[in-house]
N, C-alpha and C positions, 0 to 999 in steps of 0.2 A: 777730476781722479782720470791716470790711466789707463788704460788696458792691463796692463801688466799687475797694476796693486788689484785691479778687481779680479783677474785669474786666480791672481795668490790666495786674496782671499775668498776666494770660493773651493779653493782645492783644501785650506787650511777649516772652513765650515763642515765640506765634506770631509777630512777626517778625523774634526771634533763626533761630529753626528754618530760619523760609522763607530769610535769608537764606544760611545755610550748607545749604542744599541747593540757593541759586544759585551759591553759592559753588564747589559740588563739582558740578554739572553744568558749568561755563566754565570749570575749573579742571582736572579730571580728565584723564587721559591715555587717548588713545584704545585702543580693546581690537586688540589686536594678537593673530595666530592662530600663533606662536613658530613657523611654519613659516620656510625662510632666504629672508629676500629677492632676488630675482634683479633686479638692475637691467641693461636695456639701453634703448639711446638711442628714444625716441619716435617719432623720423623714420624709423625701419624696420620699414615695414609691410607691405613687398613681400610678405612669404613669408607673412604673417597675414591675406591677405582675397587672394577671389577675385572678379572682375568675371568677365563677357562669357556666363551664363547666362541662359536665355530659360523664359518657360514654356513649358510645351512640351501639356500635360494639367493637368486639374482635377479632382478624382475625388473624389463625398462618396458616403461609407460609411455605410449603416447598421447596426449590426447589434442581433439582437432579444435575447431574455431569454436565458440560456443559453448565448450566443455567449462564446467566447474574447477578450478584447480585441487583447492584443498578437501572437496568431497568426491572429486575421484582418486585421490590417495588414501584417501579415508575406506572409500569402495573396497578398494583391492588388498588394503587393510585385512577388514573385516570378510570378504569374500575367500581372501588365502589363508584368514585367520594366523595372522602375522602377529606372533603376543610381541618377539624382542627381533630389536632389526635399526635398519639407519635409514634415513635415506642421503644417500651421496652424491650425490650430485641434482642438480636441474636447471633447463633453460626456455625459456623461449620471450611468449607475448605477450600482453592483457591489456585488451579493451579496459579493464577495469577491475581496481586492485585494491582490496580492504585487509588493513594491518595494524596494528596496535605496538603501540612502544611505552616504554614510562619512560617519566617526567617528572619524578623526584628523587631523592640521595636516602630518603629517609623511610622507615619501616612503615608500616607499607605499604607498598609499592602504589601508584598512581599510575593508572592507564590511559597513554589517548589512541582512540581510535579515529582511522581517517579510512578515508574511499572517495581514491583516484578515479575520475573517468576522465582515460585518457590513452593515448596509445603509450603503451611500457615495453621497454625491453627487461626481460629475468635476466639474471645473470649467473643467479643461486638460488638453489633453496636447499638447505639442509638442514639434517633435526636426527636425533634419536624416538623410536616406536619405544615405549616401555608399557606393559601389562596392555597392547592391543592400540594403545594412545599413542599419535604421531604428536611431538612440542617443534614447529618444525619456525626456522627463520626463511626470510630472503628477503635478495637486492633485487631492486628496481630501478631503471633512469628511465629522462628522457630524454630531451636533447640541454635542458638544463640545468638537470641535477639529479644524482645520486642517493634515493633513503634505503634502508634497511629497517626491517622489524620486526615482531612475530606475526605470520602469516595465517589471515583468518577467515572464512566462508565469508564466498560470495566473488571472487576472485573469477574475471573470463577470461576464457584464451581468447585471442584475438588469431594468431595465422598459427601456430603452432607451441606446443609446451612437451618435453621427452624428459623423463624426472627417471634413474636409479634408484631401486628401491632394493637393501639388500635385509636377506629375513635370518636371524642368528639362532644359533641352538646351543643349548649348554646352560649354564647363569643366568635363570630370569631377573630381569628390572622390572621391579615399580617404582612411582613418584608417589611418596610419603607426604605432607604440610609439616616443614621444620618451624619453631617458635613462632616464626614469624609470617607464616601463612604460604610459607613458599614450597611450592610441590618438591621435595628433591630426589634424587635416584637414588636408588634401596634393591640390595638381594632380595627379592621375594621371599 
């Protein structure tokens, strides 16, 4: 077989595989979670959003090497009596990290808790404080991966951490379990 026939066959094969890949991407069905679909009218949002809160105070928290991340946030919330608010920013480094995430798409959810003992960069911490209880998520990374999950007690600051906490006044929120046991935000 001469070189031009070989090149032409490779070009045709490349085009054929490329068209097949495009067809697969365009025609494939969306990935579904397997969770039972709950259909509700989109217009009925009256119980799902909460207006009327105003920023009362902004706290900027600095944590030093060896400080515990969530425990320090909880202490500031307790000390300043923050009942309603949000963690709007969080960055830093950790030498030890504990977080959990869900591992199922059915109810009740099943959580996996993992402890990582390695140098980690914290790229974000955020969440809502309702009735004085924070619900926080965090994204951390090392040189090979990034993971995100629910912040747990036992995260140890390596070099520093900086967190912004807002305290709100107005309509206070609380979390109450729904029929699946998931704690949902509601007006207090």
